[in-house]
N, C-alpha and C positions, 0 to 999 in steps of 0.2 A: 548518612544524611537521609532523613525521611522526607519523601515528596508529599506535597499536599494531595488530598484525596482527588481533587479535580484533575490533576495532571496524570493520575494513574488509571484513568478510565480508558476503555476500549474506544478507538477512533478509526474511522475509515482512513487508511493509509495508502498512498499511491507512490510507487517508486518507478522512476525512469532509469532503466539499466542500459548503459552503452557497453557493447562488447565487441571484440574483434572476431571476424570470421576466421575459422581455422585454415581454410584454403587461400584466403586473401587477407593477410594480417594488416594491410594498410587501410582496409575498409572497416568502418564502424556500423553496427546494426543496432537498432533500438528495440527493447523489450519493455512493455509496461506491465508491472505487477501491481495488483490491488487486492487488499484484504483488510480485515479489522485487526488492529495491533495495539499494543500498549506503548504509548509515548512516555518518556523519551528514549527508552532503550531498544524498542522494536524487536522483541524476541522472535516473532514470526518471520519478519524480514531477514533477520540474521540466520534463522534456520533455513530459509529458502536460499540465501546466498551461499551457505555452507554446502547445501545440496548441489547448487550450480557448480561450485569449484570442484566438488568431488565427482560429479557424474557427467558434466557437459564439457565439450572440447573448447568452446569459445571463451577465452579469458575475458574477465570483466575489466572494462576500462574505467568506468565511473558510475556512480549511483546518485541520483537526486531524489530526495524524499519530500513529499508534501503530506501533511496530516491535517484533517479537518476536526474542529472541535465537535464533541458529541452533541447531538440534538437534545435539548432538555426534555425530560419526560413530563408530558402534560396529560397523559391518559388518552383514552379513546374519545372521539367525538362522533356523534351520529349525524349523518347527512339527512336533512329533511326532504330534499328534492334531488332528482337526477334528471338532467336535461341532456338531450342528444341533438346536436346540430349536424345537418348534412351539408 
């Protein structure tokens, strides 16, 4: 299945990762990961989670993902004035 071009753009992606502390497995800790990634498959996030499972001791409990639509490219605009308020 081929995805529409709009859905294959890089987007700012935020993941809330809940993981268990190695010394206290009944406690959950939160880690926030943020990077640009390609929705809907999120290869960067998957790469990070693979690193987590391979290198870190705290097992992942759950992951919540939020992804923002990319901003439309409208080019650069020049500011005519700069005001400073104290």
